[in-house]
Phi, psi and omega in degrees: 000129179283166177300322179299311182296319180297317183285326175295318178299322179294319179293318178296326178297319175298320178295325177293321178296317180295319180293319179295322181280343186052040183198152182276359186304325178301331181288352178286346179293132178302334180293328179297314178293324177297316179295324177295317181294324180294320177292318180302328184291340182251009176284166178306145187285005182299330182294343181282347175279160179222163172060218183298326178298318179296314181296320180295315181295318179292324176297318177300318182289322177297317180298328179271355186067037187230051180286142190272136165053047186298312181301314182292323181292323179296315179295318181294317180301316181289321179296319179295324177297314179294321177300320179299316184278343178267348185291140177300322178228092183304332182293340181274356183289147183301119183293329178296323178290328176293323176295319178299320180298314180299315179294327178296315180293328176297312179301318180294322177298315179299323181279351184070031183247121176068199181213160177264159175304139184309315181294336180267350185303315178301324179291322178295318180296319179295324177290323176297328175302318179297321178294314182296324180292322176297320178293321180296320176297323180293324181292348177295329180253323183253089184266053177285136183305318182293317180297317179298315182295318180292324178293316178298318180297322180294314178301320181296318178294322177296317181293327179297337181249014179258119180299155182300331183261011181292136183297339180259006185297316181298318179297321180292320176296320179297319178293321177299320178296318178301316182291316178298324177297318179292325176297315182298317180293326182284322189248344185074020183280120182293322180298320178294322178296319178297318179294323178297316181294316182297314181294319180294321179294318178295321177296319180299321180284330182272344186289162177294155184280351181300140186305312187298311180292320186292328177298322179297316180294322177298316183292322176298319179295316179297320179296319178295319177298319180292324177297318179289327177297318180293335179273311187261337176075019180284119180301331181297326177293318179295317180297318180292321179299319179296317179297321180291319178295323176299318178299314180297318182291336181277355181272084193290342181276349183273132176292349179265009182302326183299332177293321176297318178296319180296313181291326176299316179301315180297314182295319178295322178297318178299316180295323178295315182294333181267012176074030180277199182299141177205155175276152176269117182260132178258137179289134178296150183295327177237123182297145177273109185259008179294134180291148177283127177239107179298146181285344178211158179302142179292144177286122183283353184259121177266123182250134177253111188244129176267112183291330183291339182259004179294136181252139179289000000 
């Protein structure tokens, strides 16, 4: 038996004692916390990362279906939870072990294994949001079908546990729409395009009314409509996308207004090229030969901006 197996067996033994007693009192033993710490010491080193590095690494492993030590983390997380509630003074408990418990429940959530204690579930979901956001950024360049599908599934599971009044619900819906939009563009799947439009529309309605954030939701909705138009060819999607881009371009207080103007230009050009509505322009009787003089120096830096991946 390896050290890992021995320490996992010890933690499981404590969980059996707690279950048999139907009470957390066995976890009050200092030995229970010691056994939990011994198991934590031999787990995969991903827990030693923090912040964006942690989310990216965990996202990479989730995308590969290679999450570390799921069984051990589920047992460890619950034993630490019981130790916390059995402790005479919970505030004196080792904070590093509490972080390990939270990260353990996060890995289990990503793996779809077991469940977290109800009071900690919102924290686990918020951490899963960070992982999903790292994955969404990755799909901008790596549009592999499996990675896209797993990212969309993670956002859907997060949203299933996100209350309607949660401040990040609109952002999560917007990210789900972005991923479905990329799936539709990658595969030509009409169902994914429909899901992108539906999620973006819901995000637009749930989002804050502030101009800057709302412009992002409008642009995500327009992008989803355009993706579905390119697949299904319905003129109504193109017309609605143009109307939404006009709305975004008209929000003059938003620093993202230029994205609305840019996307509006693209959508109008597509409608023109496909013989859609257009104004009849008459050539002037005398050509205007005055040279163009810009009011300010031209910006020498050309920026290529993806509106669908803009984050509020």
